[in-house]
N, C-alpha and C positions, 0 to 999 in steps of 0.2 A: 662419659657419664652424659644424659640427657641435662638441657637447662632445667628442666623440673624437675628433677632429683637435685642438682646443686642447690636451686631454692630452696627445698624441704630440707636436705642436709644440713644449711645454713642456718635454719629454724629452730631445727631441732637441737645444733649446739648451742645457740642462742639461750633454749630454756633449760638446756642441763645447766648452762654455767651461772644464770641470772638465779634459778632455784636453788642451785648447790649451794648459791653462794650466800643468798639469803637465809636458807635454813642455819648456813653456820654461825651467821650473824646473830640469828635471832637465839641459837643457841647459848652463844656467847653471851649475848645480852641476861638473858634469864638467869645464865650463873651466876653472872656479876651481879645482878640483883641480888640473887638467894642467898650471896657472901657475904653482900656489903653491911658493915658494921654502920653507915653514914646512914641518919635517918633521913635524910632527903633521898638518898637514894632508894632506903627501901622504899620510901612513899611513892615510889615508881610501878612499885608491882601492880598500879591500877591500869599497865597498859599492856599487863604480860596476858590478859582474856583477848584482847586486838590481836598480840603475838602470834597466839595459837591461833586465833581465826584466820587471820592471813595466811600461816603456813600450810591450815587446813584445806583453804580455799585454794590458793596460787600458787605457794610454791612445793607441796608434795605433788599435787595434780601437774604439775609443771614440769618436775623432776622425771617422774613417771611419763608421761605425754614425751617428751621429749627424746625420753632411752628409749620408747615406744617408736617415734618415728623415725630414730636413727635403724632400729630394726623394723622399718614397712609394714607396722601394725597398722588393721583398717581402727582398732578402739582406739589408738592413739590419734589417729588425724580427726577422729570427731571428740576427743575431748580436749584436743588443742583448740578446733572450732570454737567450742564451746567457754574455752577460757580464753582466746581470742576476743570474742564478743563482752566478756566482762572485762577485756582488759579497755572496750571503750568507755568505761566510764569513769578511767582515772586522766582526767582532761588535764593538760593537753597530750603529753607524753604514752600516756597511756592509749589514748584513742589513735598517735598514729600507731605505737606496735600492734595495737589489734586489729587495726585495716591492713597493716601488711603482712599479719597470720592468716587472715582472713582471703586475703589474695592471692598467698600464694597456696594457702590450703582449697579452694574453692572453683582454682583455676581449672581452665578445660583439660589442659591434659597435665594434673596432678593426680587425674584417678589411673594413669598409664600406670603411674610408680607403686601405685597398692593393686597392681590387678592381682598379682602372684599372692594375697591375701599376708605376705609373709614369711610363707613357709619355705617355697623356694625361689627367691627373687635372683633374677639373671645378673644383677653386680651387689651382690648384699654390702651393706655400711656398719662396719662394726667399731663398738667402741674403742677395742683395743687398739686397733689398727693404726689411731692417731696417735697413740700414747707409746707404745712398747709391745713387741711380738707377741703373738696370742701364746706359742707354744713354750714362750719363753718362763721357766721359771724367776729368773733373775728379773725378768720385765713383770710381771706381779709383783715380787718384794717389793722392786721400786715401787711400784704403783701404791700399795699398802704404807710404804714407810714417807710417801708423798702425802697422802690422804693422811695419815697421822701428825704429819709436821705441820700439816696445813690444819688440822683442828688446835692444837696447841698454839702456834701464831693467832689465831682467832680468838681464841680464849681470853689470852694475854692483851689483846686488842679491846674484847670488851669490857676487860676490868680501866686499863686506860681512859677509855670514854667514860667509864663511869668514877672514874679520881677515886676510886678505892683502891687501896693494895692489894695486888695479885698473891695467889698461896707462893710460898716459897719454890715450890715444885715445877712451879706452869714459870714464874718471873724466871727461876735458874736456866728451865730449859726454852727459854725465849730464841735465843741467839742461836744452839744448836740447832732448834729448828727450823728457824731461817735459813740458816747454809743448806739444811737437807730439802726444804721446799725449792730454794733454787737451784742447788745440781740437779733433782728431779728434772724441775724446767727446762733448765740445759741442755738434760739427756734426751726430754722429748722434741726439742727442738732440732738438735742433733739427728736423733733418728728420724724427724722429718724429711732433712735435708738430706740423708745419704743412705734411706730406705731402699735397700734391692729391689727391682720390679713395679714400683710404684712411680709417680712423681714427685719432684723435689717439694722442697718447702715454698720456694718461690713459685714454682709453678701453681700447688695447691692454692698460695695466697692471691696468686693472679686468675685462677678458676674463680673464684670467690669475688674478687675483684669484679670480673666480668659478668657475675652473675645477679647484681644489685642493679635494685629498680636504676640508680642514678646511671649504671653504664646501660641499661637499656632504652632509658630517656635519649643520652647522649647519641648511641647508635642509631634511635627512629632518628632524631634531629638531621642525623649525619645520611640518613638515608633522604629525607626529604628535601634538604638543600640540594642536595645532587637530581634527585628526581625535579626539581623546580628548574636546576641550570638545563636541565634535557631538555624541559619542555619550553623555555626562552628561547634554546638554539634549534627547533624543529622550529619555531614560530621565524625566526627570524628566516631560517633557508627556505620556509611555505611563501614566507613575503618574496620571495628573490626570484623572478620567472627563469632564472639561468640553473639558479642550484636546488631551485623546488621538487626537482626528480630525484635529489637523494633521500628527500622526507621519508619515502616509503619502506627505501631499503633501510636506514636506519632502522624502523619501528618493526621489520621484519628481525633484526637482530644483527646485524651486519655492522662493521666497526667503517665510519669515514668522519676521519678528522678533516679540519679546513685544511690541512698541507696534503692530505691526499686529494679531494675535493680539487683543490689548487691544479694540483699533479693530471688528474683526469680531464680537467678543463680544457688545458693548454697539449695537444699533441706534441706538440712541438718541446718539449722539456723531458729532459734527462736529469737524474739523478744519480747513477754509476758512475766508477772510473774512467780514467780518459782510455782504458784497458776494454773494457765493458762497452763503453758508449756506441759503440758502432754498433753492436747487437741490441741492445735495447733500443737503438733510434730506428731501428729498420723492422723491429717488432712491432714497435708503434706506426712506423708509415703503413706498416701492411695491416692495421686493422686489429692487430690479435690486444685482448683485453691485458692490458699489463696494471696494476695497481700496485702503489707504493705502499712499502710495508713500513720500515724506519731508517734511517740515514741513508746509506747508499746501498739498499736493499729494496728491491722490488718482486712482485710475482705475475707470471705471465702466465697464461691459460693457453698454453700450447704443447705438441711433442716435437723433441726435434729431431733432426731428419740429418744424422752424424756423417754421412757421406756430403752432403749438398753444403754442410757446416763447413767442410773442412776445405769445399772447394772457394767456396763464397767469402768468409771470414775467417783467415786465418789468425789465429790467438794469439801474443805477446806470450814467451816464455813462462812470465809468471800468472798468468791465468789460464783455464782449464775448462771444458765439460766434464762433468762427473755422475756418475750413475752411486748415488748411495743406498745401501741397506745396512740398517741400522740394527741386526739381530739382537747384539749385543745390550740392545737397552728393553726391547722387548719381541715378542714373534709376531705380536699383531702392529707393530708399527710399520706404516707404511712406506716401500720406497719411495726414494725422492731423487729427483734431477735437478742439477742447477749448473748455471754457469759461476766462478768463483776466482777470483783476483787476491793469490796470496801477498801481494803488497801491499796493496789498497785496503783487503780484506771487503769489497766489493760483492754482490751478488744478487743472480738472477735468478729465481725460482723456477723450476717449469715444471711439467707433468711425467712422471715416469711412464716410460710407454708400456709398464704392463700393469697398467692402474688406470691408464686412459680411458674416459667415456669414448665408447664410438662416433665418429664425426668432431671430433675434437680437432683442432686445426694443427698441420706441419708446421713448423719452420725450419729452414727458409722454406716458403712453398715453389 
């Protein structure tokens, strides 16, 4: 899933959850006011038109738009863009939420998510996938039980907030409904963590965390930091008359650490073990391009003449020259040739004769 699709899905679930909870709370509030005998509570009927207004303008369209975004419908994108613009009027929290919604849906890469028009998306997002298996009747019944239990819990909470006693049927069913709702939520979490063929719960949460604006800002800050570090290092190298020749090599994409540069500038320096040291030293004296890799590992741009090698450089029993064809990894993996010391784990990589370019130097020459 692309970063744009993850951002849109996160925005869609925000609208579905917030709008759904808002509608349930508004319904519980209306029921509590209508069924209360307290005169002060009954006087709160004046806020009901406002509740209906908020539900009609924000909550119902938000729920519909969120579901539409999960199904990648173009009309849902337009609807949530309008709602996000309205959210801007709710200063300061609404301004932030509306700005994030507009930023997600008006981004340049958001259009690709809705390219299929919602008819045949390449990786459709289904609501039931995050709660229970769509083909399971048990999952459907469990979801219905969760919705009903949540409705009872919200209704009783509405009576508690109003200070009026709840009907016996609702107050009696509160704790069983709370237990059912907890069980449904627990099952949903377990399913997300163990569902076959999909990412686990931790991977899902990690993908959401990595798609937040804070994660993008942190990543951008890290890239900026390393870019500045690289720029400062290139400036230091350019100011050094001896090391300035490595600047164009680094800008071309080659890796040249300070250790590699120091090794390259000192022809008498060696890093391999005592068993391979004579070979490495002879290569450097002969003018062969030898570059340090890491630790006791170097790369030599040459092809080995095995007959002359045996005559001039008899190797210790723990060291050997070998040709490696790693077809077990990939048929396209190029063959390698190297000196290797089993006792010291020291290596001199060379070029395999079958892949050597014409004109490459032979060693020993």
